[in-house]
FITOR-61674 format. One record per residue: x, y, z of N, C-alpha, C in turn; residue in three letters. Coordinates in steps of 0.001 Angstrom, whole numbers, padded with zeros to 6 digits, always signed. Layout:
! residues N
XYZXYZXYZALA ...
***
This chain:
! residues 241
-014070-015518+064825-012938-016209+064216-011633-015548+064635MET -010594-016339+064727-009256-015835+064993-008292-016358+063931ASN -008652-016114+062675-007848-016631+061566-006454-016042+061525ARG -006276-014868+062143-005000-014176+062030-004265-014077+063366PHE -004627-014964+064292-003934-015020+065577-002451-015286+065323GLU -001598-014435+065885-000162-014596+065719+000395-014006+064431GLY -000456-013401+063614-000025-012796+062354+000144-011290+062513LYS +000964-010719+061635+001181-009272+061628+000801-008741+060249VAL -000040-007709+060237-000520-007127+058982-000145-005654+058903ALA +000311-005242+057727+000599-003839+057445-000320-003389+056320LEU -001039-002291+056550-001987-001775+055563-001595-000351+055203VAL -001221-000125+053940-000973+001250+053507-002325+001893+053198THR -002432+003193+053451-003730+003850+053317-004710+003352+054353GLY -004200+002905+055487-005037+002284+056520-005669+003244+057508GLY -005516+004536+057259-006046+005517+058203-007514+005815+058042GLY -008089+005412+056893-009493+005718+056621-009998+004790+055514ARG -011299+004804+055277-011899+004101+054148-011684+002599+054155GLY -011451+002043+052964-011265+000600+052817-010062+000118+053619ILE -008996+000897+053606-007807+000505+054358-008076+000382+055840GLY -008787+001346+056395-009113+001292+057825-010004+000092+058128LYS -011024-000129+057298-011929-001262+057507-011167-002589+057444ALA -010182-002656+056556-009370-003864+056431-008514-004072+057670THR -007878-003016+058129-007064-003120+059343-007916-003510+060539ALA -009111-002951+060636-010023-003310+061726-010416-004781+061648GLN -010642-005271+060431-011015-006674+060259-009881-007599+060712ARG -008670-007287+060307-007528-008091+060742-007412-008097+062262PHE -007512-006924+062852-007376-006815+064304-008470-007598+065019GLU -009691-007548+064478-010810-008257+065116-010631-009771+065062SER -009780-010233+064124-009534-011663+063991-008169-012066+064537GLU -007607-011215+065401-006434-011624+066152-005095-011119+065687GLY -005031-010396+064571-003741-009935+064051-003233-008716+064817ALA -001908-008583+064827-001293-007322+065202-001223-006481+063939LYS -001597-005204+064041-001796-004382+062852-000951-003115+062917VAL -000432-002721+061754+000176-001410+061583-000445-000766+060350ALA -000649+000540+060411-001245+001248+059284-000375+002454+058922VAL -000220+002670+057617+000546+003808+057107-000409+004741+056376VAL -000331+006026+056678-001180+006995+055989-000663+008387+056283ASP -001267+009370+055599-000932+010763+055865-001818+011372+056936LEU -002899+010658+057279-003820+011096+058319-004653+009909+058757GLY -005257+010022+059942-005945+008866+060500-007282+009269+061117PHE -008331+008490+060819-009572+008648+061552-009336+008288+063010ASP -010201+008800+063889-010025+008556+065321-010047+007067+065668ASP -010807+006284+064891-010938+004859+065214-010026+003972+064369ASP -009045+004565+063700-008074+003753+062959-007306+002886+063954ALA -007148+001609+063652-006572+000682+064632-005054+000573+064540PRO -004483-000088+065528-003107-000546+065455-002045+000534+065578GLY -000852+000149+065182+000309+001029+065178+000184+002007+064019LEU +000096+003296+064318-000128+004316+063293+001202+004921+062877LYS +001513+004787+061597+002784+005254+061057+002500+006293+059981LEU +002800+007533+060275+002533+008598+059299+003615+008604+058232GLU +003192+008590+056977+004174+008607+055913+003528+008618+054548GLY +004272+009115+053576+003832+009175+052188+004346+007935+051459ASN +003450+007178+050831+003858+005914+050207+004733+006114+048977VAL +004855+007343+048482+005756+007592+047349+007201+007819+047805THR +007414+007873+049111+008727+008137+049696+009363+006813+050118ASP +010441+006418+049435+011070+005129+049731+011465+005003+051200ARG +012073+006028+051748+012517+005959+053139+011342+005765+054091ALA +010226+006429+053807+009046+006306+054667+008467+004896+054605ALA +008408+004336+053392+007832+002996+053232+008733+001938+053856VAL +010006+001995+053557+010928+001025+054142+010986+001172+055654GLU +010900+002408+056125+010877+002638+057567+009637+002063+058217GLY +008487+002130+057516+007245+001579+058057+007327+000063+058182ALA +007906-000585+057173+008074-002038+057243+009016-002402+058393VAL +010124-001688+058502+011082-001954+059583+010439-001747+060952THR +009685-000660+061103+009032-000363+062382+007989-001421+062725LYS +007248-001878+061718+006250-002925+061947+006904-004198+062451THR +007986-004589+061810+008710-005805+062222+009280-005642+063626VAL +009833-004476+063911+010411-004234+065233+009359-004250+066332GLU +008219-003596+066081+007189-003455+067111+006340-004713+067275GLU +006066-005397+066163+005142-006532+066201+005808-007890+066003HIS +007097-007880+065697+007817-009141+065636+007816-009860+064302GLY +007348-009219+063245+007350-009856+061938+006461-009125+060966GLY +006250-009729+059801+005333-009198+058805+004825-010352+057955LEU +003543-010641+058081+002927-011759+057372+001994-011323+056254ASP +001448-010108+056356+000413-009663+055435+000682-008213+055039ILE +000570-007939+053749+000625-006566+053250-000606-006303+052397LEU -001294-005198+052662-002406-004750+051825-002116-003312+051421VAL -002145-003048+050110-001786-001713+049612-003048-000947+049203THR -003573-000174+050140-004813+000583+049915-004582+002060+049628CYS -003379+002555+049790-003149+003992+049643-003495+004445+048228ALA -004262+005514+048131-004649+006003+046813-005221+007406+046858GLY -005161+008080+045717-005746+009405+045562-006421+009474+044200ILE -007255+010477+044003-007800+010766+042679-007518+012221+042323ILE -007317+012454+041052-007195+013801+040481-007947+013750+039149ARG -009269+013624+039235-010090+013371+038055-010180+014585+037145ASP -010143+014302+035853-010396+015330+034849-010437+014668+033472ASN -011126+015295+032537-011102+014816+031159-009701+015013+030589LEU -009361+014205+029603-007986+014166+029133-007496+015533+028663VAL -008357+016327+028032-007875+017602+027509-007648+018634+028610TYR -008156+018352+029815-007947+019249+030946-006904+018736+031936LYS -006488+017482+031799-005614+016863+032784-004216+017475+032724MET -003703+017870+033876-002379+018479+033948-001309+017421+034205THR -000064+017814+034013+001045+016921+034347+001001+016529+035820ASP +000678+017497+036673+000612+017207+038107-000502+016210+038425ASP -001659+016363+037739-002759+015408+037932-002292+013989+037608ASP -001613+013861+036491-001131+012548+036048-000062+012003+037006TRP +000951+012820+037268+002093+012357+038046+001711+011962+039470ASP +000830+012742+040106+000461+012461+041497-000262+011132+041625ALA -001185+010858+040705-001959+009617+040774-001089+008411+040439VAL -000295+008509+039390+000584+007405+039018+001590+007125+040128ILE +002156+008163+040709+003147+007975+041774+002535+007309+042995ALA +001368+007789+043417+000756+007240+044629+000378+005772+044447THR -000264+005463+043336-000752+004094+043139+000345+003133+042693HIS +001081+003487+041666+002059+002545+041118+003385+002572+041881LEU +003978+003746+042044+005222+003801+042816+004964+003372+044259ARG +003859+003837+044839+003549+003476+046224+003392+001977+046405GLY +002703+001328+045463+002528-000121+045543+003852-000837+045316THR +004633-000365+044353+005956-000948+044103+006834-000882+045347PHE +006927+000293+045953+007795+000447+047119+007353-000446+048273LEU +006037-000525+048503+005521-001334+049625+005769-002819+049392ALA +005492-003284+048176+005680-004712+047908+007167-005074+047898THR +007998-004179+047396+009427-004458+047391+009973-004572+048809GLN +009565-003650+049668+010039-003681+051050+009496-004887+051807ALA +008221-005212+051572+007609-006335+052291+008185-007672+051839ALA +008420-007827+050538+008919-009120+050053+010317-009414+050583GLN +011096-008382+050830+012438-008604+051363+012373-009330+052698ALA +011351-009033+053485+011163-009734+054762+010481-011082+054552HIS +009407-011100+053770+008614-012323+053630+009398-013465+053008MET +010203-013170+052000+010928-014241+051311+011995-014882+052194THR +012390-014179+053238+013397-014719+054156+012786-015381+055387LYS +011485-015214+055571+010865-015679+056813+009611-016503+056570HIS +009643-017364+055568+008575-018352+055408+007377-017939+054591GLY +007457-016804+053894+006366-016425+053006+005421-015405+053603GLY +004268-015232+052938+003302-014250+053399+002195-014055+052383GLY +001370-013065+052631+000235-012749+051760+000285-011273+051398LYS +000044-010984+050132-000113-009607+049684-001423-009477+048928MET -002136-008403+049200-003319-008057+048405-003156-006613+047959VAL -003148-006415+046644-003052-005083+046068-004448-004610+045681LEU -004704-003330+045822-006044-002810+045557-006084-002079+044225ILE -006881-002618+043328-007138-002013+042029-008514-001342+042094SER -009253-001375+041013-010576-000749+040958-011272-001194+039689SER -012595-001132+039692-013342-001373+038465-012991-000348+037398ILE -012428+000789+037827-011995+001818+036873-010847+001351+036001SER -010205+000237+036367-009154-000318+035509-009697-000687+034132ALA -011011-000889+034044-011651-001190+032760-011954+000078+031964LYS -011664+001229+032553-011923+002508+031896-013060+003250+032551GLY -012868+004559+032734-013924+005377+033328-013712+006832+032916ASN -014755+007445+032416-014682+008822+031936-014120+009746+033012ARG -013149+010550+032638-012571+011515+033567-011509+010939+034479GLY -011120+009685+034243-010153+009047+035140-009023+008363+034359GLN -008502+009017+033355-007435+008412+032562-006249+008031+033439LEU -005860+008912+034341-004722+008648+035222-005022+007511+036194ASN -006178+007584+036827-006578+006581+037830-006786+005219+037177TYR -007434+005195+036016-007677+003939+035308-006364+003280+034910SER -005439+004086+034390-004142+003545+033998-003388+002981+035197ALA -003447+003703+036307-002759+003241+037513-003359+001938+038028ALA -004682+001860+038058-005336+000667+038592-005159-000539+037672LYS -005107-000313+036355-004795-001405+035442-003356-001872+035651ALA -002464-000937+035888-001079-001282+036156-000911-002127+037403GLY -001721-001862+038406-001660-002650+039643-002054-004095+039379ILE -002983-004318+038472-003337-005694+038126-002150-006401+037470GLN -001453-005711+036582-000261-006294+035951+000822-006565+036989ALA +000970-005676+037952+001939-005898+039026+001589-007151+039813MET +000297-007359+040044-000150-008543+040783+000292-009821+040092THR +000043-009910+038800+000394-011123+038050+001897-011364+038079TRP +002679-010299+037898+004126-010448+037864+004686-010805+039239THR +004207-010151+040280+004660-010463+041637+004307-011893+042031LEU +003120-012341+041617+002725-013714+041923+003704-014706+041308ALA +004134-014445+040071+005096-015312+039391+006446-015288+040101ILE +006905-014108+040469+008233-013976+041064+008301-014497+042499GLU +007230-014300+043262+007290-014571+044701+006668-015895+045123LEU +005950-016534+044219+005286-017781+044571+006230-018843+045088GLY +007407-018946+044519+008373-019980+044931+008885-019760+046344ARG +008666-018564+046870+009076-018256+048237+007905-018348+049226PHE +006774-018845+048748+005620-019002+049630+004818-017740+049845GLY +004952-016783+048916+004199-015525+049022+003055-015546+048008VAL +001832-015447+048501+000643-015339+047648+000382-013864+047360ASN +000153-013529+046098-000127-012138+045721-001416-012107+044911VAL -002400-011402+045405-003686-011272+044731-004120-009817+044703ASN -005199-009561+043982-005674-008191+043768-007182-008149+043944CYS -007663-007128+044616-009097-006873+044743-009410-005572+044017VAL -010433-005612+043161-010847-004443+042383-012268-004057+042791ALA -012411-003115+043715-013750-002727+044166-014521-001963+043094PRO -015843-002074+043173-016720-001201+042424-016962+000063+043228GLY -018168+000611+043115-018488+001848+043836-018622+001544+045324PHE -017801+002200+046127-017816+002030+047576-018007+003393+048225VAL -018888+003473+049178-019123+004726+049888-017871+005123+050663SER -017274+006248+050291-016029+006678+050922-015796+008154+050638SER -014783+008695+051288-014418+010091+051045-013991+010293+049597ALA -013374+009265+048993-012913+009381+047625-014081+009473+046644MET -015106+008627+046835-016254+008692+045935-017061+009971+046174THR -017004+010496+047393-017656+011778+047650-016955+012885+046862LYS -015628+012787+046753-014875+013745+045933-015328+013696+044481GLN -015556+012489+043984-015994+012337+042593-017344+013006+042382THR -018263+012812+043327-019580+013437+043219-019460+014955+043199ALA -018598+015469+044043-018398+016919+044094-017806+017436+042784GLU -016905+016652+042200-016267+017079+040955-017279+017243+039828ARG -018239+016320+039759-019213+016386+038663-020465+017170+039044ILE -020478+017707+040280-021575+018564+040696-022871+017839+040991GLY -022779+016623+041558-023963+015827+041892-024026+015628+043399VAL -025203+015739+043972-025388+015451+045391-024920+014023+045677ASP -024179+013859+046772-023573+012550+047051-024623+011455+047244PHE -025713+011781+047886-026764+010779+048081-027368+010353+046742GLU -027597+011324+045858-028119+011002+044524-027089+010197+043729ASP -025820+010554+043903-024741+009855+043211-024700+008374+043623PHE -024873+008133+044903-024874+006760+045410-026076+005970+044872GLN -027227+006625+044786-028416+005955+044257-028218+005576+042795LYS -027621+006488+042020-027357+006188+040612-026385+005021+040475MET -025364+005001+041329-024393+003909+041285-025044+002580+041654ALA -025920+002598+042651-026597+001370+043080-027432+000769+041960ALA -028021+001620+041142-028883+001148+040061-028113+000434+038949GLU -026784+000574+038946-025983-000110+037919-025491-001479+038393THR -025899-001910+039583-025440-003189+040116-026591-004188+040205THR -026234-005466+040092-027241-006524+040225-027845-006544+041622ALA -027050-006199+042641-027535-006218+044017-028303-004957+044389LEU -028300-003973+043501-029046-002725+043712-028639-001999+045001GLN -027343-002048+045286-026810-001269+046409-025348-000968+046144ARG -024847+000056+046822-023428+000358+046728-022676-000453+047776ILE -021361-000511+047610-020543-001227+048571-020175-000370+049766GLY -019855-001046+050847-019309-000398+052036-017874-000890+052225GLU -017029-000115+052888-015654-000564+053104-015554-001965+053695PRO -016466-002315+054579-016430-003644+055192-016663-004757+054175ALA -017427-004473+053104-017642-005474+052057-016323-005845+051382ASP -015481-004868+051194-014191-005107+050543-013219-005743+051532ILE -013255-005275+052761-012349-005809+053786-012544-007307+053995ALA -013778-007774+053909-014039-009198+054143-013417-010059+053048SER -013411-009568+051816-012800-010306+050708-011279-010292+050844VAL -010731-009149+051205-009292-009060+051436-008869-010032+052530ILE -009649-010084+053600-009332-010991+054706-009312-012445+054238ALA -010270-012828+053404-010278-014192+052871-008994-014481+052106PHE -008589-013561+051222-007405-013785+050404-006126-013836+051238LEU -006160-013264+052425-004996-013288+053311-005040-014441+054308CYS -006093-015232+054261-006253-016338+055201-005702-017630+054623SER -005579-018645+055481-005128-019960+055029-006130-020602+054082ASP -007393-020178+054125-008404-020718+053217-008074-020422+051757ASP -007275-019391+051529-006887-019012+050162-005437-019399+049872ALA -004983-020448+050519-003586-020853+050391-003161-021245+048987GLY -004126-021687+048152-003790-022090+046778-004309-021077+045764TYR -004497-019852+046209-004964-018769+045343-003855-017732+045218VAL -003401-017489+044014-002417-016431+043782-002520-015957+042341THR -002126-014715+042134-002160-014133+040799-003557-013857+040286GLY -004516-013660+041186-005903-013458+040784-006340-012013+041000GLN -007217-011553+040115-007867-010241+040271-009345-010496+040502VAL -009834-010098+041657-011222-010350+042024-011990-009033+042066LEU -012976-008906+041161-013829-007716+041153-014919-007876+042197TYR -015020-006888+043079-016024-006898+044151-016889-005667+043931VAL -017926-005833+043094-018637-004656+042593-020157-004795+042643ASP -020654-005788+043358-022120-005940+043453-022780-006421+042186GLY -021984-006950+041262-022548-007394+039987-022844-006238+039067GLY -021835-005397+038859-022034-004209+038016-022307-004614+036562ARG -023252-003917+035937-023563-004216+034532-023675-002920+033740PHE 
***
């Protein structure tokens, strides 16, 4: 398929994990891609822009560079994220501030910069990345709050930007095999393979997700097939129960 032929996509957190898989999916379907991150896997695709998503100048500069190099901006996916897990009585101010800043401020800055271009040039697609942890998860008060906030941002952005032809949706992954979930296993002192098996047993499909599973859903929401879809939060979790 070449659903994104002639389109330009910018993915924050696109250097690894779900973000990288998403950028690869766009590129495989014809898009010109730019990715923003603090580091990049060797196979990260497209124009690589190093930057911290909590830094306004870095984010606005990434949008400007993407438009300059690729000729526009049609798609934004906000995958940048970190975890600083701890129980509430152990959580530090730094733990809280770093997670909230990366997820909420980072998403705000990216969507604000992208909409300035999209609203003037015929619209576009945005997909914000939340998590099943938005429903609550032990040891993740900061992360859960941030991911729930991203869902609220999705609904509000959809209302504000819809009249300009910008679709805004949200994907909330369940357990996905990644460096981030490996960090969680290490934090609780569980072997990562055993951790993945336990997670798989909580899903109807009896398996964990892979980054490509999430990327395919993001790609759908950014395609013309989802032209009448906006303001939605889609949980992609294998039927977690």
